[in-house]
TIVEX-592127 format. One line per 2 residues: number of its first residue (from 0); their letters; for each residue y, x, z of C-alpha. Coordinates in nm, 2 decimals, padded with zeros to 4 digits. Last residue first. Layout:
NUM = A = Y,X,Z ~ ...
//
This chain:
457 = YF = -00.37,00.49,-00.62 ~ -00.56,00.19,-00.47
455 = LI = -00.38,-00.08,-00.22 ~ -00.61,-00.23,-00.04
453 = LE = -00.54,-00.57,00.16 ~ -00.72,-00.70,00.47
451 = IF = -00.74,-01.05,00.60 ~ -00.95,-01.03,00.92
449 = GY = -01.25,-01.11,01.14 ~ -01.42,-01.09,01.45
447 = NN = -01.75,-01.24,01.67 ~ -01.83,-01.12,01.94
445 = DR = -01.92,-01.38,02.20 ~ -02.06,-01.22,02.52
443 = HH = -02.40,-01.22,02.69 ~ -02.49,-01.14,03.06
441 = AG = -02.85,-01.13,03.08 ~ -03.10,-01.41,03.28
439 = SP = -03.33,-01.49,03.04 ~ -03.35,-01.25,02.76
437 = AD = -03.05,-01.17,02.48 ~ -03.14,-01.24,02.19
435 = EW = -02.78,-01.13,02.02 ~ -02.57,-01.33,01.74
433 = NV = -02.30,-01.24,01.53 ~ -02.07,-01.46,01.31
431 = YY = -01.86,-01.16,01.10 ~ -01.55,-01.30,00.89
429 = EF = -01.37,-01.17,00.56 ~ -01.09,-01.23,00.37
427 = YL = -01.02,-00.97,00.11 ~ -00.71,-00.91,-00.13
425 = KA = -00.75,-00.60,-00.36 ~ -00.52,-00.42,-00.53
423 = RR = -00.51,-00.13,-00.77 ~ -00.71,-00.39,-01.10
421 = HL = -00.45,-00.64,-00.98 ~ -00.44,-00.89,-00.71
419 = HY = -00.80,-00.93,-00.72 ~ -00.89,-01.24,-00.48
417 = II = -01.16,-01.15,-00.27 ~ -01.37,-01.40,-00.06
415 = LP = -01.62,-01.31,00.17 ~ -01.90,-01.52,00.44
413 = TF = -02.04,-01.30,00.71 ~ -02.38,-01.39,00.90
411 = QE = -02.49,-01.15,01.13 ~ -02.82,-01.14,01.35
409 = KD = -02.93,-00.90,01.60 ~ -03.25,-00.86,01.85
407 = WA = -03.17,-00.69,02.15 ~ -03.26,-00.33,02.23
405 = GS = -02.93,-00.24,02.25 ~ -02.85,-00.46,02.51
403 = GT = -02.92,-00.22,02.80 ~ -02.58,-00.22,02.92
401 = ID = -02.54,-00.59,02.92 ~ -02.82,-00.65,03.17
399 = RV = -03.17,-00.77,03.11 ~ -03.39,-00.51,02.96
397 = RH = -03.75,-00.62,02.88 ~ -03.70,-00.69,02.55
395 = QD = -03.85,-00.41,02.34 ~ -04.00,-00.46,01.97
393 = YN = -03.68,-00.44,01.78 ~ -03.53,-00.63,01.54
391 = AQ = -03.21,-00.60,01.31 ~ -03.12,-00.92,01.09
389 = CY = -02.81,-00.95,00.82 ~ -02.76,-01.28,00.61
387 = RV = -02.47,-01.28,00.36 ~ -02.23,-01.46,00.12
385 = YF = -02.01,-01.39,-00.13 ~ -01.71,-01.54,-00.29
383 = DT = -01.53,-01.36,-00.55 ~ -01.17,-01.46,-00.70
381 = KI = -00.99,-01.43,-01.02 ~ -00.90,-01.72,-01.09
379 = KK = -01.06,-01.75,-01.42 ~ -01.32,-01.49,-01.34
377 = FK = -01.49,-01.71,-01.08 ~ -01.73,-01.42,-00.93
375 = YG = -02.03,-01.61,-00.72 ~ -02.25,-01.44,-00.45
373 = VM = -02.56,-01.36,-00.31 ~ -02.61,-01.12,00.00
371 = VY = -02.96,-01.08,00.17 ~ -03.03,-00.84,00.49
369 = WW = -03.32,-00.66,00.65 ~ -03.39,-00.47,00.92
367 = NC = -03.71,-00.37,01.10 ~ -03.78,-00.18,01.43
365 = RV = -04.08,-00.02,01.63 ~ -03.96,00.13,01.92
363 = DA = -04.15,00.49,02.09 ~ -03.88,00.75,01.93
361 = VE = -03.73,00.52,01.63 ~ -03.98,00.37,01.41
359 = GW = -03.93,00.21,01.11 ~ -03.87,-00.10,00.89
357 = FY = -03.64,-00.22,00.61 ~ -03.57,-00.44,00.38
355 = EA = -03.27,-00.49,00.17 ~ -03.13,-00.77,-00.07
353 = KL = -02.86,-00.82,-00.32 ~ -02.79,-01.08,-00.52
351 = AF = -02.46,-01.13,-00.76 ~ -02.35,-01.37,-01.01
349 = PG = -02.05,-01.39,-01.26 ~ -02.16,-01.18,-01.50
347 = KD = -02.41,-00.91,-01.41 ~ -02.48,-00.77,-01.07
345 = YA = -02.88,-00.78,-00.91 ~ -02.99,-00.55,-00.69
343 = LD = -03.34,-00.51,-00.48 ~ -03.41,-00.29,-00.23
341 = LG = -03.73,-00.20,-00.06 ~ -03.80,00.02,00.29
339 = GR = -03.90,00.31,00.48 ~ -03.79,00.46,00.82
337 = TH = -03.96,00.74,01.02 ~ -03.79,00.92,01.35
335 = ED = -04.02,01.10,01.60 ~ -03.88,01.26,01.89
333 = DD = -04.08,01.09,02.17 ~ -03.95,01.18,02.50
331 = TP = -03.90,00.85,02.64 ~ -03.71,00.71,02.92
329 = NG = -03.92,00.46,03.12 ~ -03.67,00.32,03.39
327 = RF = -03.70,00.24,03.78 ~ -03.48,-00.02,03.74
325 = NG = -03.58,-00.20,03.46 ~ -03.37,-00.49,03.48
323 = RT = -03.03,-00.37,03.58 ~ -03.06,-00.01,03.45
321 = GP = -03.11,00.25,03.75 ~ -03.37,00.45,03.55
319 = NR = -03.32,00.52,03.18 ~ -03.44,00.29,02.93
317 = GM = -03.21,00.08,02.84 ~ -03.19,00.06,02.46
315 = IA = -02.85,00.23,02.46 ~ -02.91,00.47,02.70
313 = NF = -03.24,00.60,02.60 ~ -03.12,00.62,02.27
311 = GR = -02.85,00.83,02.35 ~ -03.02,01.06,02.55
309 = LD = -03.30,01.10,02.28 ~ -03.02,01.22,02.02
307 = DD = -02.90,01.43,02.27 ~ -03.21,01.64,02.27
305 = SL = -03.26,01.56,01.95 ~ -03.42,01.34,01.71
303 = KS = -03.70,01.46,01.39 ~ -03.64,01.33,01.07
301 = RF = -03.83,01.09,00.84 ~ -03.67,00.88,00.56
299 = FT = -03.85,00.66,00.26 ~ -03.71,00.49,-00.04
297 = AG = -03.83,00.21,-00.24 ~ -03.55,00.07,-00.53
295 = ME = -03.56,-00.25,-00.78 ~ -03.22,-00.24,-01.04
293 = LG = -03.11,-00.56,-01.23 ~ -02.78,-00.57,-01.43
291 = DV = -02.95,-00.49,-01.74 ~ -03.27,-00.51,-01.72
289 = PL = -03.60,-00.30,-01.61 ~ -03.40,-00.08,-01.38
287 = MA = -03.62,00.13,-01.19 ~ -03.58,00.29,-00.80
285 = IR = -03.71,00.58,-00.63 ~ -03.56,00.66,-00.37
283 = MS = -03.63,00.99,-00.13 ~ -03.56,01.15,00.23
281 = YA = -03.54,01.45,00.45 ~ -03.44,01.57,00.75
279 = KN = -03.42,01.92,00.89 ~ -03.52,02.04,01.25
277 = NN = -03.34,02.33,01.26 ~ -03.03,02.14,01.38
275 = DD = -03.22,02.10,01.71 ~ -02.86,02.03,01.85
273 = LN = -02.57,01.77,01.75 ~ -02.73,01.60,01.49
271 = MQ = -02.52,01.47,01.26 ~ -02.24,01.14,01.15
269 = GT = -02.44,00.91,01.34 ~ -02.67,00.64,01.22
267 = RL = -02.66,00.31,01.48 ~ -02.85,00.17,01.73
265 = YR = -02.68,-00.09,01.90 ~ -02.47,-00.18,02.24
263 = VG = -02.31,-00.50,02.30 ~ -01.96,-00.46,02.50
261 = GP = -01.78,-00.77,02.36 ~ -01.42,-00.52,02.36
259 = RA = -01.59,-00.36,02.06 ~ -01.59,-00.72,01.83
257 = GY = -01.95,-00.69,01.65 ~ -02.16,-00.42,01.79
255 = RA = -02.04,-00.16,01.99 ~ -02.19,00.25,02.01
253 = RD = -02.03,00.43,02.28 ~ -02.37,00.53,02.40
251 = GA = -02.42,00.75,02.11 ~ -02.45,00.79,01.70
249 = IS = -02.85,00.83,01.72 ~ -02.81,01.10,01.46
247 = WG = -02.83,01.13,01.11 ~ -02.98,01.46,00.95
245 = NF = -02.92,01.76,00.87 ~ -03.02,01.75,00.53
243 = VA = -03.27,01.74,00.24 ~ -03.26,01.51,-00.02
241 = FN = -03.45,01.38,-00.32 ~ -03.32,01.09,-00.59
239 = MK = -03.58,00.97,-00.85 ~ -03.40,00.67,-01.11
237 = LK = -03.59,00.54,-01.37 ~ -03.46,00.35,-01.66
235 = KK = -03.15,00.52,-01.79 ~ -03.42,00.72,-02.01
233 = YT = -03.52,00.95,-01.67 ~ -03.25,00.97,-01.41
231 = TL = -03.25,01.23,-01.17 ~ -03.02,01.33,-00.85
229 = YQ = -03.11,01.63,-00.62 ~ -02.91,01.64,-00.28
227 = IG = -02.88,01.92,-00.05 ~ -02.74,01.94,00.31
225 = TI = -02.46,01.73,00.51 ~ -02.52,01.33,00.54
223 = RS = -02.27,01.10,00.58 ~ -02.27,00.78,00.80
221 = QA = -02.27,00.43,00.72 ~ -02.70,00.44,00.63
219 = NS = -02.89,00.28,00.85 ~ -02.77,00.08,01.16
217 = ED = -02.42,00.03,01.05 ~ -02.57,-00.06,00.67
215 = FL = -02.78,-00.34,00.85 ~ -02.57,-00.51,01.07
213 = SY = -02.26,-00.48,00.78 ~ -01.99,-00.24,00.69
211 = DS = -01.65,-00.37,00.65 ~ -01.47,-00.43,00.36
209 = TV = -01.74,-00.58,00.17 ~ -01.91,-00.54,-00.14
207 = RG = -02.17,-00.35,00.03 ~ -02.28,-00.16,-00.26
205 = TP = -02.44,-00.21,-00.61 ~ -02.16,-00.37,-00.73
203 = GG = -01.92,-00.18,-00.59 ~ -01.83,-00.01,-00.21
201 = AA = -02.06,00.26,-00.07 ~ -02.35,00.11,00.12
199 = TI = -02.59,00.33,-00.10 ~ -02.88,00.11,-00.21
197 = GY = -03.18,00.29,00.00 ~ -03.15,00.64,00.10
195 = AW = -03.13,00.93,-00.17 ~ -02.80,00.85,-00.23
193 = NR = -02.71,00.99,00.11 ~ -02.33,00.98,00.12
191 = TK = -02.11,01.30,00.11 ~ -02.12,01.64,00.27
189 = GV = -02.23,01.97,00.09 ~ -02.44,02.02,-00.22
187 = IL = -02.50,01.80,-00.48 ~ -02.70,01.88,-00.76
185 = KG = -02.81,01.72,-01.09 ~ -03.06,01.54,-01.31
183 = QI = -03.14,01.43,-01.65 ~ -03.52,01.42,-01.73
181 = PG = -03.62,01.43,-02.08 ~ -03.72,01.79,-01.97
179 = IN = -03.62,01.89,-01.63 ~ -03.23,01.89,-01.64
177 = LN = -03.01,02.06,-01.45 ~ -02.72,01.87,-01.67
175 = RF = -02.48,01.86,-01.36 ~ -02.39,02.08,-01.09
173 = EA = -02.16,01.88,-00.77 ~ -02.00,02.07,-00.52
171 = FA = -01.94,01.90,-00.20 ~ -01.66,01.78,00.07
169 = SE = -01.68,01.40,00.16 ~ -01.55,01.19,00.46
167 = IF = -01.37,01.44,00.61 ~ -01.26,01.21,00.94
165 = TT = -00.91,01.20,01.09 ~ -00.81,01.00,01.38
163 = PG = -01.16,00.91,01.49 ~ -01.37,00.55,01.43
161 = TW = -01.24,00.30,01.16 ~ -01.40,00.02,01.31
159 = NN = -01.08,-00.09,01.54 ~ -01.08,-00.10,01.88
157 = YR = -00.86,-00.35,02.03 ~ -00.90,-00.51,02.41
155 = TY = -00.98,-00.13,02.52 ~ -00.60,00.04,02.40
153 = GE = -00.46,-00.19,02.66 ~ -00.68,-00.01,02.95
151 = RG = -00.55,00.32,02.86 ~ -00.80,00.64,02.85
149 = IA = -00.96,00.59,02.50 ~ -00.79,00.51,02.14
147 = NG = -01.05,00.46,01.87 ~ -00.83,00.53,01.55
145 = SP = -00.48,00.36,01.48 ~ -00.31,00.59,01.22
143 = HW = -00.71,00.66,01.03 ~ -00.67,00.93,00.80
141 = WI = -00.94,00.93,00.56 ~ -01.03,01.30,00.36
139 = NF = -01.18,01.34,00.06 ~ -01.32,01.67,-00.10
137 = QG = -01.49,01.71,-00.43 ~ -01.58,02.03,-00.64
135 = SI = -01.73,02.01,-00.98 ~ -01.95,02.20,-01.24
133 = NE = -02.11,02.09,-01.57 ~ -01.82,02.07,-01.79
131 = SV = -01.60,02.34,-01.59 ~ -01.44,02.35,-01.28
129 = DY = -01.38,02.02,-01.27 ~ -01.16,01.95,-00.92
127 = RF = -01.21,01.62,-00.71 ~ -00.90,01.52,-00.45
125 = NF = -00.96,01.19,-00.24 ~ -00.70,01.09,00.01
123 = AI = -00.79,00.80,00.24 ~ -00.55,00.60,00.45
121 = ET = -00.71,00.37,00.70 ~ -00.67,00.10,00.97
119 = VD = -00.31,-00.04,00.93 ~ -00.30,-00.24,01.15
117 = FS = -00.17,-00.61,01.24 ~ -00.34,-00.70,01.55
115 = HQ = -00.53,-00.99,01.71 ~ -00.65,-00.90,02.06
113 = EN = -01.01,-00.91,02.16 ~ -01.28,-01.07,02.35
111 = QG = -01.36,-01.28,02.04 ~ -01.20,-01.11,01.72
109 = DW = -00.89,-01.11,01.52 ~ -00.76,-00.86,01.28
107 = WR = -00.44,-00.85,01.02 ~ -00.51,-00.54,00.80
105 = SR = -00.38,-00.27,00.58 ~ -00.57,00.01,00.41
103 = VY = -00.45,00.22,00.17 ~ -00.61,00.38,-00.13
101 = GG = -00.70,00.75,-00.28 ~ -00.68,00.89,-00.58
99 = IK = -00.66,01.25,-00.76 ~ -00.81,01.41,-01.00
97 = IH = -00.82,01.76,-01.12 ~ -00.93,01.91,-01.48
95 = GF = -00.59,01.88,-01.61 ~ -00.45,02.13,-01.35
93 = KK = -00.43,02.48,-01.47 ~ -00.51,02.43,-01.84
91 = TL = -00.31,02.11,-01.82 ~ -00.05,02.35,-01.70
89 = DD = -00.05,02.61,-01.93 ~ -00.09,02.31,-02.24
87 = LV = 00.21,02.18,-02.05 ~ 00.43,02.55,-02.03
85 = RV = 00.34,02.56,-02.44 ~ 00.43,02.27,-02.48
83 = KG = 00.77,02.29,-02.31 ~ 00.78,02.61,-02.54
81 = SV = 00.72,02.44,-02.83 ~ 00.97,02.18,-02.79
79 = EA = 01.26,02.41,-02.72 ~ 01.14,02.68,-03.03
77 = VR = 01.09,02.27,-03.22 ~ 01.45,02.23,-03.10
75 = EE = 01.61,02.55,-03.21 ~ 01.44,02.48,-03.52
73 = AQ = 01.59,02.19,-03.58 ~ 01.94,02.28,-03.47
71 = RA = 01.87,02.56,-03.79 ~ 01.78,02.30,-04.00
69 = AE = 02.04,02.09,-03.94 ~ 02.33,02.38,-03.95
67 = EA = 02.17,02.51,-04.26 ~ 02.17,02.12,-04.38
65 = RK = 02.53,02.06,-04.28 ~ 02.65,02.43,-04.49
63 = QA = 02.43,02.28,-04.78 ~ 02.61,01.98,-04.74
61 = AE = 02.93,02.15,-04.74 ~ 02.87,02.38,-05.05
59 = AN = 02.74,02.04,-05.26 ~ 03.07,01.88,-05.13
57 = KQ = 03.26,02.17,-05.24 ~ 03.07,02.18,-05.57
55 = AD = 03.08,01.81,-05.64 ~ 03.49,01.86,-05.57
53 = GL = 03.50,02.11,-05.79 ~ 03.32,01.97,-06.11
51 = QA = 03.51,01.63,-06.00 ~ 03.80,01.86,-06.09
49 = EL = 03.60,02.03,-06.42 ~ 03.53,01.65,-06.52
47 = DT = 03.90,01.52,-06.47 ~ 04.03,01.84,-06.68
45 = IK = 03.77,01.75,-06.97 ~ 03.89,01.41,-06.94
43 = KQ = 04.19,01.55,-07.04 ~ 04.07,01.73,-07.26
41 = ME = 03.89,01.46,-07.43 ~ 04.23,01.29,-07.45
39 = EM = 04.38,01.53,-07.53 ~ 04.17,01.61,-07.84
37 = HK = 04.14,01.26,-07.94 ~ 04.50,01.23,-07.94
35 = KL = 04.50,01.56,-08.19 ~ 04.27,01.46,-08.37
33 = TA = 04.49,01.10,-08.43 ~ 04.78,01.29,-08.53
31 = IQ = 04.53,01.50,-08.80 ~ 04.41,01.13,-08.90
29 = DE = 04.80,01.09,-08.96 ~ 04.88,01.36,-09.12
27 = IN = 04.61,01.35,-09.35 ~ 04.66,01.00,-09.47
25 = SS = 05.08,01.10,-09.54 ~ 04.92,01.39,-09.78
23 = FV = 04.73,01.15,-09.93 ~ 04.97,00.91,-10.01
21 = TG = 05.20,01.19,-10.14 ~ 04.93,01.37,-10.37
19 = PL = 04.87,00.98,-10.47 ~ 05.25,00.99,-10.63
17 = CV = 05.27,01.33,-10.74 ~ 05.00,01.30,-11.03
15 = AS = 05.10,00.96,-11.17 ~ 05.46,01.03,-11.15
13 = LF = 05.45,01.35,-11.35 ~ 05.26,01.19,-11.60
11 = IV = 05.48,00.87,-11.62 ~ 05.75,01.17,-11.62
9 = AF = 05.57,01.34,-11.89 ~ 05.53,01.08,-12.12
7 = FI = 05.89,00.97,-12.11 ~ 06.03,01.35,-12.20
5 = YM = 05.78,01.36,-12.48 ~ 05.89,01.00,-12.61
3 = NK = 06.27,01.13,-12.58 ~ 06.13,01.43,-12.80
1 = RM = 05.99,01.21,-13.07 ~ 06.28,01.00,-13.08
//
């Protein structure tokens, strides 16, 4: 019995011991299977990541190649642009100081005793080269396609104001910063306008404004001078200009006032004396600028008349023998030529006022010239309105024939409208009413004229 009990307990003990081991062993196998499954999944992910890494490496290599190609192309482009920039720099160094400009004038023109006509009166080419900060050279040439013509009857009924076919308007060198203490100065050597004589008859706010010159400007300062000019300013309130030059000449017996076929002669300044140039002229102008827009000046001019000037003077003024009304003649050999005057210009905002008065003696004839011009600028409609009145008076009235009309007192009235089409294009409407104080019995001819002109600047 006891032996059976021992066997029973032994069986119970072994069962108790073996049964948990079996259960534990089963759990271990499950865990191992699970871990194996995870490992397989991890291996798959690693494989996938390796594949992705490989693709990324390939993409990176391709991107690097593209970046290297782009960098190479960029370097080539930079080199190309740098080459062009170097060329532009070289061109700028050579030509950057060159300034080129000019304009074209086109007119419809009509006048008393004159044929009306369409015309291209002037083509201007202006060239300026800045050698350095203080030295420049300038050359302006004007071409007049229909300059005054002679020899054919039809041409005499239309003579525009432009004169010879080709005209060298300016050719000079300019030297700046030639200062004397606080006085700023510059030197002009060569041919250009006289900046030391009244209000210079150049276009612009302080100039003549009209496209044509006036009776005053044609009598005094229309032409150019060849010589030396020293121009100074002091604190932008004072101008002092001085000039020594060949001198103006009497323009000659062919000079005509107003509508050219009217045949009225007048004293007019020419390019330069044709002989006796050893007799140089000199002029000066001192001007004050007390407030913005206002300029007041005084001027003086003196020269000698050449033999050619005296011949022209005697013909224009009817002094030669055989002139109707002065048959015996009284030509002069007085070669003195002196003028002086005062000027005023105000141009600010919409208002403009210009006036000059000159007096002097040409040979043995005392003269005075003056004008007044007023204007108003309508900015909204881009239109300027001006009127100008001029006189030229001489102390000689004895000559009665038209060929002696240079001695007649003269008047001129000019209304003007300027329409600003563009900053480089202006349309002018001008009319010139001219009167002459002809002696009793003299043959008088009407010589008014007018025109519409387009000026295109380039």
